[in-house]
N, C-alpha and C positions, 0 to 999 in steps of 0.2 A: 824308669821302667815305663815303656809305652803302654797306653790303654788302647788296644786294638779295637777298631770299629767306632771309636768315639771321635766326633768332629769337634774342633775347637770353636769357642765363641768368637764372634767378630772381635777385632783388635780393640775396639772401644769398650767392649764389655768384659775384657779380661781383668782379673784381679791384679792389683798392685802387690808389690812385695809386702807392704804393711798389712794389706787385707789378708793375704795368704798367711802371714804370721799370726794374725788374730784368730783365724779359724783353726789353725794348728793347736792353739792352746785351749780350744774347745773340744779337742779330741777328734777333729775332722782332718782327713788327709788333704794335703794341698796338691795342686797340680800346676804345671807350667806348659807352655807350648814352645817346641823347638823351632829352629829356622825353617825346617821342612814342613811345619804345620802339624806335627804329631803332638797329641796330648800325652804328657808324661806325669806319672806320679812323682811329685817332688819330695815329699816326706810323709811318713805315717807315724803318728804318735798316739798314745793312749790318753785317757782322761785322767790318769793318775798323775797328780802334780804335787800333792802334799801328803805327808805321812799322818798317822793317827793323832799326832799332836798338833797338826796344822802347820807344820814347818815344811817349807819348800823342799821337795825331795825328787831329784831327777832320775833316780835309780830305775824306775820302770816307765819312764816317759816315752822312750822309743819302742815301737812294736817289736823290733828285732830282739830286745832284751828278754821279755817274757817268752817269746817264741824260741829263742836259743836255749834258755833255761829248761823249757818244757821238753825240747829235743834231748838235752843232756840227761834229764830225769828219766825219760823213756828209755834211752840207750843204756843207762846204768841199770835200771830195773831189768830190762831184757837180758843184758849181759849176765847178771848175777843169777837170775832165775833159769836161764838156759844152760849156764856153765855148771851150776851146782844143784840140779834138781834132786829132791829126796836125799840130800846129804845129811850126815850127822855133823854136829858142831862141837869142836873140841878146843881147848886152850892151846896157845902156841907152846911148842915143846913137848906135847903129848906124843908118846910113841905108839904107833899103830902099824899094823902089817900092810904090805903092798896090796893095792886093788881095793882098799877100803874107800867107800864113799863118805869121806870125812873132809871137812873144810875147817880152816882155822882163821883167826883174824888176820894173820900176816899173809895168808894165801889170798884172801879177799882184797887186802890192801894192794898186793902186787897186781891183781887183776884190774883194780880200779885205776892204778897208774898206767897199765897197758892200754886201757880204754882212753885215758887222758891223751896218750900219745896219738891214738887214732883220731880223736876229736881235734887235736892240734893239727894233724895232717889235713883235716877237712877245713881248716881255717876258722874253727869255732872258739878255741881257747888258746891261751899263751902262758908263758912263765911256768914251765914244768917244775923247775926247782922250788919255786914258791908253793906250788900245789903239793909236791912231795913233802916239804917241810910241814905244811899246815894240815895235811890229811890225817885225820884221827879215825882209826878203826879199832873198836874194842868190844868185847863181849859184855853184855849188860849184866850188872851185878844182881838185879832183882828178877830178871827173866833170862835164865841161862840158855834159852832157845833163840835168843835174839842177838843180833850184831847191831851196834849203834855206829853210824858213820857221820862224821862232820867233814864236809868238803867245802872248799872255797875256791871254785874255779874262777880264773881271771878270764873273762870273755874278751874276744877280739872285738874291738870297737869299730864303729862306722867312721869312715873318712868324710866328714862333713864340712870342715873348715880348712881353707888353705890361706895362710897368712904370709905375706911376702913384703918385706921392707926393702926398698931400693935406695941406696945412697950412691950418688954418682958424683963424679968430678968432671968439670968442663975444662 
């Protein structure tokens, strides 16, 4: 990603690959300079590197992960609140007349799966069948006005490494 208006340092002052890697793990974005002299963001990571137990955890290392999750959370909340404003909540299988503003767990589940397909088309998530299998939508037993959802979206990953082994015969 080019940084418009930023001039590159002289060649002798540019960071080496090792130096760029060191600053990355301090939560600082690294840059590189292309052949045309443009300064490019090389990679952006967060300062999150270990979980609460001090164990290395790469789950939120790349900035794109929390940003994508935040977008999915917003899109989900917007979809549900816009699609079902001022609705009543009933159990699946409840019989009610046409035109009633009533929603059930299975209706919300179907809407979440439709949203997943839209997010998939935008290149944010993958593995619909896994999402469909893992998605839990149920009415809360203690608060009958509440729907509990457990979703486990499989985020589309970044293409960061290309590994190629060439074996040739002379």
